C-alpha positions, 0 to 999 in steps of 0.5 A, a space after each residue: 937302410 936295410 935292404 933283403 931279397 924275399 923268395 920270389 924274388 923281389 926287394 923290401 927296402 925299410 928305410 928311414 925318410 931320410 934317405 927316400 928324401 935323398 933318393 927322392 933328391 936323386 932321381 929328381 937332379 940326375 936329368 939336369 944332370 946328364 943329357 938324354 943320350 947318356 941317361 939310360 946308360 948310366 940309370 940303367 933305365 928309361 927316364 919314363 921308369 925312372 920318373 915311375 919310382 919318382 913317384 911311387 917315392 914323393 908319393 910315401 913321402 907325400 903320406 908320411 907326412 899327412 899321418 905326422 
């Protein structure tokens, strides 16, 4: 995995499919591991925002699978 900061303050993440699956699994399983009150404190984001990230990861994985 390679993470670099871009000039506009955003970050670029280059990672393998396996690393992306790890992130997907973690974001998918955390809601079942903690209660609602702990979630935002633990993650630092709402479930809605986290689901947006998870959906982007799932979409990327699905696109990669369909292009293989």
